[in-house]
C-alpha positions as CSV (number, residue, x, y, z in Angstrom):
1,M,-6.1,-29.4,-35.5
2,G,-8.0,-32.6,-34.7
3,Q,-10.6,-34.5,-36.9
4,V,-13.5,-33.0,-34.8
5,G,-11.8,-29.5,-35.4
6,R,-11.8,-30.0,-39.1
7,H,-15.0,-31.5,-39.4
8,L,-16.4,-28.5,-37.6
9,L,-14.6,-25.8,-39.4
10,G,-16.0,-27.9,-42.9
11,L,-19.7,-27.4,-41.7
12,A,-19.0,-23.4,-40.6
13,V,-17.3,-22.9,-44.0
14,A,-20.3,-24.6,-46.0
15,G,-22.9,-22.8,-43.8
16,L,-21.4,-19.5,-44.7
17,T,-21.1,-20.7,-48.2
18,L,-24.9,-21.5,-48.3
19,A,-25.5,-18.5,-46.6
20,T,-23.6,-15.9,-48.7
21,S,-25.0,-17.5,-52.0
22,G,-28.8,-17.4,-51.0
23,A,-28.0,-13.6,-50.2
24,A,-26.4,-13.2,-53.3
25,F,-29.6,-14.2,-55.1
26,A,-32.0,-12.6,-52.8
27,E,-34.6,-10.3,-54.6
28,L,-36.7,-7.8,-52.9
29,G,-40.2,-8.6,-52.3
30,Q,-39.4,-12.4,-51.6
31,P,-38.4,-14.8,-49.0
32,K,-34.4,-15.0,-48.6
33,P,-32.4,-18.3,-48.5
34,W,-31.1,-18.3,-44.5
35,E,-33.5,-15.6,-43.7
36,W,-33.9,-14.9,-39.8
37,T,-34.9,-11.3,-40.2
38,L,-38.2,-9.7,-41.4
39,Q,-38.4,-9.2,-45.1
40,E,-37.2,-5.6,-46.6
41,S,-39.6,-3.3,-46.2
42,G,-41.8,-2.1,-49.1
43,S,-44.5,0.4,-47.7
44,P,-44.7,2.9,-44.6
45,V,-46.5,0.4,-42.6
46,M,-44.0,-2.3,-42.9
47,D,-41.4,0.3,-41.8
48,N,-43.1,1.1,-38.8
49,I,-43.6,-2.8,-38.2
50,V,-39.8,-3.3,-38.4
51,W,-39.3,-0.5,-36.1
52,F,-41.6,-1.7,-33.6
53,H,-39.9,-5.3,-33.8
54,N,-36.4,-4.0,-33.2
55,F,-37.7,-1.5,-30.1
56,L,-39.3,-4.8,-28.5
57,F,-36.3,-6.6,-29.4
58,V,-33.8,-4.4,-27.6
59,L,-36.4,-4.0,-24.5
60,I,-36.6,-7.8,-24.1
61,T,-33.0,-8.1,-24.4
62,V,-32.4,-5.5,-21.6
63,I,-35.2,-7.2,-19.3
64,T,-33.6,-10.4,-19.6
65,L,-29.9,-9.5,-18.7
66,F,-31.4,-7.5,-16.1
67,V,-33.1,-10.7,-14.5
68,L,-30.1,-12.9,-15.2
69,A,-27.8,-10.5,-13.4
70,L,-30.0,-10.4,-10.3
71,L,-30.3,-14.5,-10.5
72,V,-26.4,-14.5,-10.5
73,I,-26.3,-12.0,-7.8
74,V,-28.6,-13.9,-5.9
75,V,-26.9,-17.2,-6.2
76,M,-23.4,-15.9,-5.4
77,K,-24.2,-13.8,-2.6
78,F,-27.0,-15.4,-0.7
79,N,-26.1,-18.8,-0.7
80,A,-25.8,-21.0,2.5
81,K,-22.1,-20.6,2.3
82,A,-22.0,-16.9,2.0
83,N,-24.6,-16.4,4.6
84,P,-24.6,-19.2,7.2
85,V,-26.9,-17.1,9.2
86,P,-29.8,-16.2,6.6
87,S,-31.6,-12.8,6.8
88,R,-34.8,-12.9,8.4
89,T,-36.1,-9.8,6.0
90,T,-39.6,-10.1,5.0
91,H,-40.3,-7.0,3.4
92,N,-38.8,-4.2,1.6
93,T,-41.4,-1.4,1.0
94,L,-39.3,0.4,-1.8
95,I,-38.2,-2.7,-4.0
96,E,-42.3,-3.9,-3.7
97,V,-43.5,-0.5,-5.2
98,A,-40.4,-0.3,-7.4
99,W,-41.3,-4.1,-9.1
100,T,-45.0,-3.2,-9.5
101,L,-44.7,0.5,-11.0
102,V,-41.8,-0.3,-13.4
103,P,-43.5,-3.3,-15.0
104,V,-46.4,-1.1,-15.5
105,L,-44.3,1.7,-17.1
106,I,-42.8,-0.7,-19.3
107,L,-46.4,-1.8,-20.7
108,V,-47.4,1.9,-21.2
109,G,-44.1,2.7,-22.9
110,I,-45.1,-0.7,-25.2
111,S,-48.7,0.4,-25.9
112,V,-48.2,3.8,-27.1
113,P,-46.2,2.5,-30.4
114,S,-48.6,-0.6,-30.3
115,F,-51.5,1.3,-30.6
116,R,-49.9,3.8,-33.1
117,L,-49.1,1.0,-35.3
118,L,-52.6,-0.6,-35.3
119,F,-54.2,2.6,-36.0
120,L,-51.7,3.3,-38.9
121,E,-52.8,-0.4,-40.4
122,L,-56.7,-0.1,-39.9
123,D,-57.3,3.2,-40.6
124,V,-57.7,3.5,-44.6
125,P,-56.6,6.7,-45.9
126,K,-57.8,8.0,-48.8
127,A,-57.3,5.8,-51.7
128,D,-55.6,6.4,-55.0
129,L,-57.0,3.1,-56.5
130,T,-59.3,0.4,-55.0
131,I,-58.8,-3.5,-55.9
132,K,-61.0,-6.2,-54.7
133,A,-59.3,-9.3,-54.0
134,T,-61.7,-12.5,-53.7
135,G,-60.1,-15.8,-52.4
136,K,-61.3,-18.9,-53.8
137,Q,-60.3,-22.7,-53.8
138,W,-57.4,-22.3,-54.6
139,Y,-56.4,-18.9,-56.3
140,W,-57.0,-15.2,-56.2
141,S,-59.4,-13.0,-58.3
142,Y,-58.8,-9.3,-58.7
143,A,-61.1,-6.6,-59.5
144,Y,-60.4,-3.2,-60.8
145,P,-63.9,-1.3,-59.9
146,D,-62.1,2.0,-60.6
147,N,-60.5,1.5,-63.9
148,G,-63.3,0.1,-66.0
149,K,-64.1,-3.1,-63.8
150,F,-62.6,-5.6,-65.2
151,E,-61.8,-8.9,-63.4
152,F,-59.1,-11.7,-63.6
153,D,-57.8,-14.7,-61.8
154,S,-54.5,-15.3,-60.5
155,L,-53.0,-18.8,-60.3
156,M,-49.9,-20.0,-59.2
157,A,-47.5,-20.8,-62.2
158,Q,-45.3,-23.9,-62.3
159,D,-43.3,-22.7,-64.8
160,K,-42.4,-19.1,-63.2
161,Q,-40.1,-18.2,-60.5
162,P,-39.7,-18.2,-57.6
163,R,-41.0,-21.2,-56.8
164,L,-44.8,-21.9,-55.5
165,L,-44.7,-17.6,-55.6
166,G,-44.9,-17.3,-59.4
167,V,-48.4,-16.6,-61.0
168,D,-49.7,-16.4,-64.2
169,N,-51.6,-13.1,-63.7
170,E,-50.1,-10.4,-61.3
171,M,-51.9,-7.8,-59.7
172,V,-50.5,-4.5,-61.0
173,V,-50.5,-1.3,-59.0
174,P,-48.5,2.4,-59.3
175,V,-45.7,3.2,-57.1
176,N,-46.3,5.8,-54.0
177,K,-50.0,5.7,-54.5
178,V,-52.5,4.7,-51.7
179,I,-54.3,1.2,-52.7
180,R,-57.2,0.2,-50.8
181,V,-57.8,-3.8,-51.3
182,Q,-61.0,-4.9,-50.2
183,V,-60.8,-8.8,-49.3
184,T,-63.6,-11.4,-49.4
185,G,-63.9,-15.3,-49.7
186,A,-65.8,-17.3,-52.4
187,D,-65.9,-20.5,-50.3
188,V,-64.0,-20.8,-47.2
189,I,-61.9,-18.4,-45.1
190,H,-58.4,-17.3,-46.9
191,A,-56.0,-14.5,-45.9
192,F,-54.2,-11.8,-47.9
193,A,-51.0,-11.5,-46.4
194,L,-48.0,-9.8,-48.0
195,P,-44.9,-9.7,-45.8
196,A,-43.2,-6.6,-47.6
197,F,-46.2,-4.7,-47.2
198,G,-46.8,-5.5,-43.8
199,V,-50.6,-6.3,-44.9
200,K,-52.3,-9.6,-43.5
201,I,-56.2,-9.6,-43.3
202,D,-58.7,-12.4,-43.6
203,A,-61.1,-13.2,-46.6
204,I,-64.4,-14.2,-45.2
205,P,-67.0,-15.2,-47.3
206,G,-69.9,-12.9,-47.1
207,R,-68.1,-10.0,-45.5
208,L,-66.0,-7.5,-46.9
209,N,-62.5,-6.3,-45.1
210,E,-60.7,-3.7,-46.2
211,T,-56.7,-3.0,-45.8
212,W,-54.5,-0.6,-47.7
213,F,-50.6,-0.2,-48.9
214,K,-48.5,2.3,-50.4
215,A,-45.9,0.7,-52.1
216,T,-42.4,2.8,-52.1
217,K,-40.3,0.5,-54.2
218,V,-40.8,-0.6,-58.0
219,G,-40.6,-4.5,-58.5
220,M,-42.3,-7.9,-57.7
221,F,-43.6,-8.7,-54.1
222,Y,-45.0,-12.0,-53.1
223,G,-47.5,-13.4,-50.3
224,Q,-49.3,-16.1,-50.1
225,C,-52.8,-17.2,-48.5
226,S,-51.9,-17.6,-44.6
227,E,-55.3,-19.2,-43.5
228,L,-55.4,-22.8,-43.8
229,C,-58.2,-23.2,-46.4
230,G,-57.8,-26.7,-47.9
231,K,-55.6,-29.3,-49.6
232,D,-54.3,-26.7,-51.8
233,H,-53.4,-23.8,-49.5
234,A,-50.0,-24.0,-50.0
235,F,-50.5,-23.4,-53.8
236,M,-52.3,-20.0,-53.7
237,P,-49.7,-17.4,-54.1
238,I,-50.1,-13.6,-54.1
239,A,-48.0,-11.6,-56.7
240,I,-48.4,-7.5,-56.9
241,R,-46.2,-5.9,-59.8
242,V,-45.4,-2.1,-58.8
243,V,-44.6,-0.1,-61.6
244,E,-44.6,3.8,-62.4
245,D,-48.0,5.5,-63.3
246,N,-47.2,5.9,-66.9
247,E,-46.7,2.2,-67.2
248,F,-49.5,1.4,-65.0
249,A,-51.8,3.6,-67.5
250,S,-50.7,1.6,-70.4
251,W,-51.4,-1.8,-68.4
252,V,-54.9,-0.7,-67.5
253,E,-55.9,-0.3,-71.2
254,T,-54.3,-3.4,-72.0
255,A,-56.0,-5.5,-69.0
256,K,-59.5,-3.9,-70.4
257,K,-59.3,-5.6,-73.7
258,K,-57.6,-8.9,-72.4
259,Y,-59.9,-9.4,-69.3
260,A,-63.1,-7.9,-71.0
261,S,-65.0,-11.1,-70.3
262,G,-64.2,-11.4,-66.8
263,G,-61.3,-13.6,-66.5
264,T,-59.0,-15.8,-68.5
265,S,-58.6,-18.5,-65.8
266,T,-60.9,-21.5,-64.9
267,F,-61.2,-23.7,-61.8
268,A,-59.9,-26.5,-63.6
269,S,-56.6,-24.7,-64.5
270,A,-56.3,-23.9,-60.6
271,A,-56.2,-27.5,-59.5
272,G,-52.4,-27.0,-58.9
273,P,-49.9,-29.6,-58.7
274,T,-51.9,-31.7,-56.0
275,Q,-54.6,-32.8,-58.2
């Protein structure tokens, strides 16, 4: 093996080592090192998003290979060497009807699951719990109107992992319950986004948007503001801790006392690492 071959082999081994080591430390509900797929699903909505993504990927691949095959056939069969006397055919009714109808049928086939998914995302079912999420510069505040109307701020914690995603106070929800999230902004437009739950909705000042999720797995799930909202946009993560019903009930009782004053964080502590 030559020097170039050994160099390429070394790069391949190094890349494989990094990829496998990243996978080993990966956890549910957060980005993975070297990740090239969607995050692992943690809700029925995300299950449908993953299915629709895979369906479109297969369909696009088949169409691309079909068009490539047609181009290869045209190049090989209809070049000047193979056809010194070119055909003078100008119309073929069957082909013209086919290349009009087939794309229409493909689009109809895509539209049916697409509209079904949009309806699933936007039609909020009867909620077991309502939480109000308010985007601020540059942190989130969460209110629990169904459980004593307490409210608290959630700021990025520099001493917590994962980096840029850990917070001081997580949103806590029970597993296998429909959670309605009412989203608004206090100053500029933010966006409440959580990949593992298939949730992304704008937080607009003066407007109350709604979304929902039903976490099917216990654990920590992370997201971020996904609307460019200012200089500390990259430092306002979303952290949701999914727990069993009894643990949630215990947390609510503790939270009523802890956040009785209406929050534990201040704007000054929300400055983030760039202040």
